[in-house]
N, C-alpha and C positions, 0 to 999 in steps of 0.2 A: 771687341773687336773685329773687323769685317777680315775674312780671309780669303787671298788670292794664290793660285799657283800657277807659277806659269814654268811652261815645259819648252827646252828647245836641247839642238843635238850637240854644242862646243861653243867655245870662245874664240874661235879663231878669228882672224883678222878679216872682215867681210864689211859691207854695207847694213846685212840685214842684223848683222850681232852687235855694230854700233848703234844701230836703231834700237835695240833692246837694252843695250846700255842706257843709252837715253830715255827710255821708259822706266828703266831702275829706278834712275836719278831724279824723277819727277814724284813718286808716289810720297806720300804724306804717312810715315810709319808711326807715326803717334795715333792714328786710327785704322791701318792697316797692316796687318800683318801680310808678309809677302814670302812666300817659300820660291825655289827656284829648285828645278829638276832638269839637270843637264843627263844627257844619255853619256857624255864623256868628260872627265874633270880636264880637258885641254882647251890649249890655245892661248895667245898672247895677251888677250882680253880678260883673261880668268881674273887675273889679280885686282883688275880694276871693278868688281862686280862692288855696289856699296859694303859697306860694312853689317847694315841693318838686314841688310838681305838674309834670311836664312837657307843656305845652300845646302839642299837635301841628297845625303848618300847614293853614291851611282850604282846602277842595278846591272843584272845581265843588258839589258838595252845597248850597254857599250860593245857589245861583241857584233854589232850591226857595222861597224867600219873597218873590224880586221880581216886580214885575207882568210878563205875559209879552210886553209891547209891550218892555221891557228887553232882555228875552233876543233878540228882534230885533236891535235895535240895537247888541247886543254881540257878534252873531253866533253866539248859542250855539242853533242851531238842530237839534240833534238833541235839547238837552234840552227846546226848545220842542217838537219835536215830540212828545215825551212826555208833556208836561203839557198839550196839546191830544187825543192818543189819550188820554191818562186822565181829560180833562174828558166827552168824547165815551161812552165805556164805563162810566162812572160815571152820566151821567146815563141811559141805556137800563137801568142795572140798577137803579138808584131806581124808573125806571118798569115795571120786569118784577116787583118784588118789593115794591112798592106801600107802601115807607118814606116816611117825614115829610119835609117839606123840611128840617129839621134833622137832619141824618145824619152819618156820618162815610165815607160812603162816597167823595165826591171827593175827602177830603184822604188817604185811605190810598190809593187810588188813582193820586193825583200822586208818590206813593213808589215803587209797586209797578213804574209806567210810565217811570220817569227814573233810577232807581237805578245800572241797567248804565252810565249814562255819567258816571259819578263816578270819580275816580281810587283807587285800592287805597291803606288806610291800612298805611304801615309794613310791605311785604310781605318785609321781611330778617326781620322778628321774628315769632316765635308765642307769644302771650302763653297764660300760662295761664288766665285766665278772662279774655273780654270781657263787657261788661255795657253794655246799650241801657237807658240811665234814663229816657230819653224817647225818642220817634219823631223820625224816622222809623226804626221797626224794622228795616227790612231793609237799612240799609248794615252792621249787625252783623251778621248771617247773609250777607252776599255780599262785603264790602267789608274785610277780615281776615282773617289767621290767628289761630285761636283752639283750645284744645284743646276748651274747653267756651265755651258761650254762654248769658246769661241775660238776659232783658226785664223792666223791671217793669211794673206795673199800678197806675198812679196816680188812677183812676177807676171810677166806679160804672158799670158795665155794664149794668145793669139799664135805666139810663134814655138807652141810647145805640141808635137804628137803625143796623144796619149790615148789610156784606154777611158773612151768617157764613163760608162757605164759603172766600171769599179770606182772612179773616182765620184761621180756622184753618189754613188752607195756611202760613200766616207764621208762626204761634205754634207748631205743633207740628214747626216747625224748630228750635226751643228745645230745649235740654238741661234749662232750669231757669226757672219763670216766678217773679217776687218779688212777692209781695201785702204791700200794706199794711196793710191789717186783714181781720178773718175776713169782715166782710160784703163788703168787695171781692172775696175770693175766690166766697163764695157767688154773689153776682152773676155772675161771670166764668164760674163753672162752669154756670151756669143756661143762657147761651149755647153755653159748651165744656165739656160734659160728659168729654169724652174726653182733657181734658188735666188731670186730678185730681192724676194723680202729679206732674206735674212743677211742680206749686206748694210754693212755702215761702213763709215768714210772715217777712217783713223790715221792720219798721217804719221811717217815716222815722224818721232820727239828726237831734236837737237836744240842742244842747249849749247848757245853761242859763247857764253863766258868759259866754259870747258874747251872750246875749240882754241880759243884765243889764247887761253892760258898756257897749252899744251905746244901752240903755233910758236911762243916765245919760251920754250923751256932750253934751247941750243941751237947752236949757229951752224948750216950746212953749206957755207960757202966754200969749203975745201972740197965735197964732193960735186958741186954746181958751180965749178969756179969756170965760167966762161963770161965772156965779154958779149957775145951775141944776145939772139931772143933765146929765150930758156921757154920752153916747151914742157909740159908736165903733163901726164896721164897716172890713173889709182888705180888699180883693179885686178882682180883673179885675173890671172892667166887662163881664162876658158874661152869658148866660141864668143859665146855672147860680146864679150867685150872689143871684139875685132882687133886685137893689136897685131895680129897675123900680116895685117894689112896696111901698118903704120911706117912699113920701112917703103912702100911702093909711093905711097904720100910724101914721107919725108924727103925722097929721092926729086920729087915734083916741085915741092916746095922750096928746095937747094937750088932747081935747075932756072928757077925765077929770079935767082939771082941774092935770095934773103940768107941770111947769116944765121943757122939755127942750130939749136941742138934739143932733140928732143929725150925726157927724161920716163922712163918708166916705172913705176912702185909696183910691186905685185911677185905673186905666185901662184904655180898651180900647173896642170897637168900637159899644156901646152907650151911650155917654157922654150925645149928643146927646140920644138917647130918654130919658134919667133925666131931666135936665136940664128938657125937655118935661113929665114927671111932675111933677117939682116945681112949675114953674111950673103947671101943671094943677092943683094941688092948693093953690097958692099958701102954699109952705113954703121960700120961698127965704131966710126969715130963720133957718128951723129945722132946715132940713139944709144941711150944707156942705160942699160938695165941695173937699177939701183935695189932691185929684189924684196924680201919682205920687210916691211918698217911698222914696227908696233908703232910708232907714232909719227906719220906721213906729214903732221900740219906744218912742221919749221919749212918740208921740201915745197907745200905749196906754198908759203908765204913767202919764198924764195924765187919762185916761179914769175915770167912774165905773163904767159897765158895758162890758163888750163883747158885741158881738150879730154872731151870723152866721145871715144869713135865707136861707141858700142851699136852691134847690130840690134840688138835688142837689152830692155830694162824693164825692171819695175817702176822703180824711181831711185835715180843712183844719187845715194847719200852723200857721196864724196863730191858731187855739183853744189849740192847746196853748202857745204863744206867749204868750198873755194869761194862760193859766194859769200859767207860769212866774213872770209879773210880778205874782202874784196879783189879778188882776182875777174879781170876778164874771162869769161866761161866760153868756150865753143862743144857743141853737140852736135852730133850726126843726126838726122832725121829718122830715127828709129821712131815705131809706130806710137810709142808713147811722148815723146820728147816734148809736145805741147802742153804737157802736163808737168812738165819739169822746171820750163822757163818761159817767158815773152821774148819773144825773140825781136832784139833789137834794143831790148830796155832792160834785162840783168843779162843777156847774153844772149848768143847770135845760134842759129841751126843751120848747118852746112848739109849738103845733100849725103848719104853713104855711100855712094859711087865715087873710087878713089882719086878717079881725074876732077872730078865736081869739086870734091872733099878738099883737095887741095886748092882749088881755086878759091873757094870760099875762104880758106885759112889764110891766101895770099894776103885777100881782098882785106878781111880782118888786122892782120898785121900791117898793113900799110895806110889804115884809117885808124889815126890816132884819135881823132876828132870823136868818134865812135866809142872806141875803147874808152875814152876819157869820161864818155857819156854816162856808159854804162859804168864804170867806177865808183861816179857821183851818185849815182840812184844807189848803189849797193850800199856807200856809207850811210845813206840815210835812212836806209831799210831795216828793219829787226827780222831776222830770219831764226828766231830763238820761236818755240811752238809748244811751249811748256805745258801749254791750257788742254792740248789734247788729252791728259791726264784725264780731264774732268769728263772726257764721254766713258772713260772705264766706270767711274764713280757714277757716273749717271746710271749705269747699266746693272749695277749692282744694287743702287737705290730702288730701281724698278722692281727687281727682284722680289725684295723686300716688300715692295708696294704690293706685288701681284699674290705675293701670300699672305698677305694683311687683309688684302681684300676676298680674299678664296674664303676664309676663315669662317 
């Protein structure tokens, strides 16, 4: 039986985590042993991990996510030292390179300077393939035995400030790098052109039958009880998702005379900022924060139009899920937008600028012909892509073939 190790941080609600579930649900467990290492056994999606997956015990990697004062209380002095060292060096690097405040350096350095203090994963096993699905990527490189290693790109690297030299050294030690879209690949290679030969395209695996089944589990009419046009957005409340600009866009749509409510499902560090913006624009009755939802699909099913207002994306899983549920989709023109959908065919793309974004949404709401055309296309189109798992199988087969020919 072929052995695969998958490494990730936790199973909180998010697009990448749902893509991980899609991957886990696609394996042929008659022929593949799949071990899953999570830094933290946390998150609303943890219970959805398939029973065939062998979830490995947590290690000291769980201390990456806790406040440093708690490390002191738990006598984890080595990890505390590593994180303090990372913070100091990250601050110096950001200053030296003149990077923006919103950068990835501190995050990556915290992994780089602490991984050595984590336990080794299953030292008695050599895996055929070790997959670093989400950060920290240093664990997969240094804390397991594997014939080959692959790490995933889930974001648009053109939008991120980073220490290229440090990250290049990390990425270059992988045998393969999996990218979820052409645009993600292009953006990544602008920062790391020497890694071109390591890139493999593997799309996020989304299983249509699972989404449709979960969309029908319960009714949300009490929470979305509105006779006008129901807009919905789903995502973490972060800078990337751009929810802080929704109140301004929503107000402009209302000023056109359209009767709308805009529902937002999500959680995150910018929640209070978004609430403040809602109050600033007096949109409390029109923008409804629904909070964190383990199953967002009944809400997507109940909306009239799904909107992804992001500043940047790798490839938004929720957009594909809304398309599976045959909802007219609007996305903003973030750098990778055209790898997400075909404008006018299975959704539309509107400008990121608030004024023009509102105008685009208004035009779309008023264009029932285009909406119906898109919905008709979605009904005929199958967005399930479980066959992407074959690319993983092929990599493992190539590993065996390579070893056979070298004998």
